[in-house]
VOPAGU-2260 file (C-alpha; in pm, 1 decimal, decimal comma):
REM VOPAGU-2260
SITE   aa  ch    i         X         Y         Z
SITE  TYR   A    0    2726,8   -1491,6     926,5
SITE  SER   A    1    2999,6   -1283,2     773,8
SITE  GLU   A    2    3182,1   -1027,7     985,4
SITE  THR   A    3    3133,3    -768,9     711,0
SITE  GLY   A    4    2812,3    -605,4     595,9
SITE  ARG   A    5    2515,1    -476,7     789,4
SITE  PRO   A    6    2368,3    -671,5    1080,1
SITE  SER   A    7    2046,7    -862,4    1017,2
SITE  ILE   A    8    1717,1    -701,2    1115,8
SITE  ASP   A    9    1429,1    -873,1    1290,1
SITE  PRO   A   10    1128,8    -884,5    1050,3
SITE  GLU   A   11     897,3    -811,2    1344,6
SITE  LEU   A   12    1077,9    -480,4    1398,0
SITE  MET   A   13    1029,9    -395,1    1030,5
SITE  ILE   A   14     656,8    -472,8    1047,1
SITE  ARG   A   15     614,5    -268,3    1364,6
SITE  MET   A   16     791,4      23,7    1200,3
SITE  LEU   A   17     570,5     -10,0     891,8
SITE  LEU   A   18     261,2      -2,0    1112,8
SITE  ILE   A   19     383,3     318,9    1275,1
SITE  GLY   A   20     445,4     469,7     933,3
SITE  TYR   A   21     100,7     375,8     803,4
SITE  CYS   A   22     -87,6     478,7    1118,0
SITE  MET   A   23      95,7     806,8    1165,0
SITE  GLY   A   24     110,2     902,8     796,5
SITE  ILE   A   25     489,7     891,3     773,7
SITE  ARG   A   26     558,3     813,7     408,1
SITE  SER   A   27     932,1     874,2     398,6
SITE  GLU   A   28    1143,0     579,3     512,0
SITE  ARG   A   29    1424,0     812,4     615,5
SITE  ARG   A   30    1184,7    1015,9     830,2
SITE  LEU   A   31    1026,4     700,8     973,6
SITE  CYS   A   32    1365,9     575,7    1090,7
SITE  GLU   A   33    1439,7     917,3    1243,8
SITE  GLU   A   34    1101,6     925,7    1420,5
SITE  VAL   A   35    1146,3     575,8    1564,2
SITE  HIS   A   36    1493,9     675,7    1680,9
SITE  LEU   A   37    1365,6     987,4    1863,1
SITE  ASN   A   38    1012,1     905,7    1980,3
SITE  LEU   A   39     994,8     702,4    2301,8
SITE  ALA   A   40     643,1     575,0    2229,0
SITE  TYR   A   41     755,1     445,3    1889,5
SITE  ARG   A   42    1063,4     285,1    2045,6
SITE  TRP   A   43     840,8     115,2    2303,8
SITE  PHE   A   44     604,4     -14,5    2033,7
SITE  CYS   A   45     901,6    -145,7    1834,3
SITE  ARG   A   46    1045,3    -307,2    2151,3
SITE  LEU   A   47    1374,4    -125,3    2107,8
SITE  GLY   A   48    1425,1       9,2    2458,0
SITE  LEU   A   49    1636,8     319,6    2505,8
SITE  ASP   A   50    1952,8     184,0    2348,3
SITE  GLY   A   51    1819,4     -40,7    2070,2
SITE  ALA   A   52    1950,9      26,3    1721,2
SITE  VAL   A   53    1708,6     153,8    1458,0
SITE  PRO   A   54    1768,0       7,2    1110,5
SITE  ASP   A   55    1926,0     228,3     847,7
SITE  HIS   A   56    1667,5     371,4     609,1
SITE  SER   A   57    1832,6     211,6     305,1
SITE  THR   A   58    1816,5    -135,7     460,0
SITE  PHE   A   59    1456,7     -72,6     558,3
SITE  SER   A   60    1373,8      38,8     203,2
SITE  LYS   A   61    1537,9    -262,1      39,4
SITE  ASN   A   62    1345,5    -501,2     262,0
SITE  ARG   A   63    1014,5    -322,5     208,6
SITE  HIS   A   64    1050,6    -307,9    -169,4
SITE  GLY   A   65    1199,3    -656,5    -193,3
SITE  ARG   A   66    1094,9    -910,2      66,3
SITE  PHE   A   67     766,7    -755,5     176,6
SITE  ARG   A   68     651,5    -667,7    -173,9
SITE  ASP   A   69     716,3   -1016,7    -308,5
SITE  SER   A   70     542,1   -1196,5     -21,8
SITE  ASP   A   71     198,1   -1200,1     135,8
SITE  LEU   A   72     339,5   -1130,2     480,3
SITE  LEU   A   73     144,5    -811,1     545,9
SITE  ARG   A   74    -175,4    -974,1     419,3
SITE  GLU   A   75    -115,9   -1262,7     661,5
SITE  VAL   A   76     -69,2   -1017,2     950,0
SITE  PHE   A   77    -397,9    -849,4     853,2
SITE  GLU   A   78    -583,3   -1181,7     833,6
SITE  MET   A   79    -442,5   -1292,3    1170,5
SITE  THR   A   80    -570,3    -966,3    1319,8
SITE  VAL   A   81    -918,0   -1020,7    1172,0
SITE  THR   A   82    -918,3   -1380,2    1299,8
SITE  ARG   A   83    -832,0   -1255,2    1647,7
SITE  CYS   A   84   -1115,8   -1000,9    1630,1
SITE  ILE   A   85   -1356,0   -1281,6    1534,7
SITE  GLU   A   86   -1232,6   -1498,8    1823,4
SITE  GLU   A   87   -1284,5   -1210,4    2067,4
SITE  GLY   A   88   -1640,4   -1153,8    1943,9
SITE  LEU   A   89   -1572,2    -815,9    1785,5
SITE  VAL   A   90   -1710,0    -924,8    1446,9
SITE  GLY   A   91   -2085,4    -979,6    1441,3
SITE  GLY   A   92   -2105,8   -1129,1    1092,4
SITE  GLU   A   93   -2459,9   -1003,9    1034,2
SITE  GLY   A   94   -2428,4    -655,4     888,0
SITE  PHE   A   95   -2160,8    -534,7     650,5
SITE  ALA   A   96   -2084,8    -215,5     462,1
SITE  VAL   A   97   -1859,3    -159,0     165,0
SITE  ASP   A   98   -1667,4     163,2     122,9
SITE  ALA   A   99   -1414,0     284,6    -130,0
SITE  SER   A  100   -1171,9     572,5     -99,3
SITE  LEU   A  101    -937,4     730,6    -347,9
SITE  ILE   A  102    -570,0     723,2    -260,9
SITE  LYS   A  103    -350,6     961,9    -453,0
SITE  ALA   A  104     -77,7     774,2    -639,3
SITE  ASP   A  105     283,8     881,5    -621,5
SITE  ALA   A  106     282,7     971,6    -989,7
SITE  ASN   A  107     359,7    1304,8   -1152,9
SITE  ARG   A  108      47,1    1430,9   -1326,5
SITE  GLN   A  109     260,6    1633,3   -1569,8
SITE  ARG   A  110     425,4    1320,1   -1709,1
SITE  GLY   A  111     110,7    1132,4   -1805,9
SITE  VAL   A  112      79,1    1001,4   -2160,2
SITE  PRO   A  113    -250,2     976,2   -2352,8
SITE  GLY   A  114    -424,6     647,7   -2272,8
SITE  GLU   A  115    -512,6     563,7   -2632,5
SITE  ASN   A  116    -140,2     562,0   -2718,8
SITE  GLY   A  117     -58,5     309,6   -2445,8
SITE  LEU   A  118     269,8     301,6   -2259,1
SITE  PRO   A  119     588,0     401,8   -2439,1
SITE  PRO   A  120     778,8      88,5   -2550,8
SITE  ASN   A  121    1093,5     187,7   -2359,4
SITE  ILE   A  122     920,3     162,1   -2018,7
SITE  VAL   A  123    1074,9    -131,9   -1833,4
SITE  ASN   A  124    1045,5     -30,5   -1467,6
SITE  HIS   A  125     909,6    -255,1   -1191,7
SITE  ALA   A  126     570,9     -79,6   -1179,6
SITE  ALA   A  127     518,6    -120,0   -1555,0
SITE  ARG   A  128     603,9    -491,4   -1541,7
SITE  GLU   A  129     358,4    -543,2   -1253,5
SITE  TYR   A  130      88,8    -353,2   -1442,6
SITE  LEU   A  131     130,6    -560,7   -1757,4
SITE  GLU   A  132     121,8    -885,7   -1555,4
SITE  VAL   A  133    -217,7    -806,0   -1397,8
SITE  LEU   A  134    -379,2    -618,2   -1685,8
SITE  ASP   A  135    -643,3    -886,6   -1742,1
SITE  GLU   A  136    -752,0    -899,9   -1378,0
SITE  ALA   A  137   -1084,9    -732,8   -1305,5
SITE  ALA   A  138    -937,4    -517,5   -1030,8
SITE  PHE   A  139    -680,4    -369,0   -1266,8
SITE  GLY   A  140    -852,2    -287,5   -1590,8
SITE  ALA   A  141   -1049,0    -582,8   -1724,7
SITE  ALA   A  142   -1363,1    -469,8   -1538,6
SITE  SER   A  143   -1403,3    -176,4   -1774,1
SITE  SER   A  144   -1379,6    -133,3   -2146,9
SITE  ALA   A  145   -1312,1     238,5   -2097,4
SITE  THR   A  146    -976,1     357,0   -2225,2
SITE  PRO   A  147    -799,9     565,2   -1960,2
SITE  LYS   A  148    -758,9     931,3   -2052,5
SITE  TYR   A  149    -395,9     932,0   -1934,6
SITE  LEU   A  150    -146,3     669,7   -1817,4
SITE  SER   A  151     142,8     728,3   -1582,5
SITE  PRO   A  152     469,0     573,8   -1707,7
SITE  ALA   A  153     595,6     565,8   -1347,2
SITE  ASP   A  154     282,8     392,4   -1211,1
SITE  PRO   A  155      67,9     256,0   -1495,6
SITE  ALA   A  156    -189,0      87,5   -1269,0
SITE  ALA   A  157    -291,1     425,7   -1125,2
SITE  ARG   A  158    -583,3     593,1   -1301,2
SITE  TRP   A  159    -642,8     953,9   -1395,2
SITE  THR   A  160    -942,5    1080,4   -1199,4
SITE  SER   A  161   -1107,6    1402,4   -1095,8
SITE  ALA   A  162   -1356,6    1240,9    -861,2
SITE  HIS   A  163   -1304,6    1501,3    -589,1
SITE  GLY   A  164   -1422,6    1777,1    -821,7
SITE  GLY   A  165   -1087,4    1953,4    -824,9
SITE  GLN   A  166    -776,7    1911,8   -1031,9
SITE  ALA   A  167    -739,3    1564,0   -1184,3
SITE  PHE   A  168    -469,9    1330,7   -1049,4
SITE  PHE   A  169    -351,9     969,9   -1067,5
SITE  ALA   A  170    -510,9     752,3    -799,0
SITE  TYR   A  171    -597,8     407,4    -670,7
SITE  SER   A  172    -916,1     293,4    -505,2
SITE  THR   A  173    -906,2     121,4    -167,3
SITE  ASN   A  174   -1211,6     -93,7    -107,0
SITE  TYR   A  175   -1309,1    -190,7     246,8
SITE  LEU   A  176   -1553,5    -452,1     375,5
SITE  ILE   A  177   -1655,2    -339,8     723,9
SITE  ASP   A  178   -1843,2    -538,2     986,1
SITE  LEU   A  179   -2101,3    -303,5    1136,2
SITE  ALA   A  180   -2105,5    -450,3    1488,4
SITE  ASN   A  181   -1781,3    -277,4    1593,7
SITE  ALA   A  182   -1663,8    -115,9    1268,2
SITE  VAL   A  183   -1393,7    -378,2    1214,0
SITE  ILE   A  184   -1246,5    -387,5     863,8
SITE  VAL   A  185   -1262,1    -754,2     765,3
SITE  ASP   A  186   -1126,4    -723,6     412,1
SITE  VAL   A  187    -947,6    -465,0     203,4
SITE  GLU   A  188    -833,8    -454,7    -155,1
SITE  ALA   A  189    -657,0    -188,7    -355,7
SITE  THR   A  190    -771,3    -159,5    -714,6
SITE  THR   A  191    -738,2      72,3   -1005,8
SITE  ALA   A  192    -972,7     368,4    -968,1
SITE  ILE   A  193   -1216,7     284,6   -1248,4
SITE  ARG   A  194   -1516,9     507,0   -1178,6
SITE  PRO   A  195   -1743,0     374,5   -1461,1
SITE  ALA   A  196   -1694,7      15,3   -1337,3
SITE  GLU   A  197   -1811,6      90,0    -983,2
SITE  VAL   A  198   -2151,8     -42,8    -884,9
């Protein structure tokens, strides 16, 4: 390796930090790095010890938005966990439940554009490209012929919804398949929140 540049980071450390962020509701990468630096329990979970270096938030962000986003690594970790639960007898396999929850998208509700107009032609961001690539998939629009009321240029796959009875917002739907024996989630999929297409 070159003598210049940042040192490499163990992918296991990155995954452990992501798990802390997801479980503890820490959405900011800068704050997550600060919390792991200060909190002894987090340091223990990340196997850093008292003097281990915490990655810089910018390096963490680039890896999360680059390597992790373009791979199925986190899905593989999830499936390995489910497999382990099955091996340990925690999954009964006889009774299942399906549940969906709305997750608020990180999209400004004030910047939405009318759905019948479609996205502005000058939108070329990563989220818009991803949206256009999966537009025909059932989970992201093809399941419903309904035209969305508003689209978010920043996150076009998010859908405008007022399902909670309050102010409308852009959201996704997370769908869980849960084994009833020990309430183990055996599958999860994020989809566009298309209320008319739900069964």
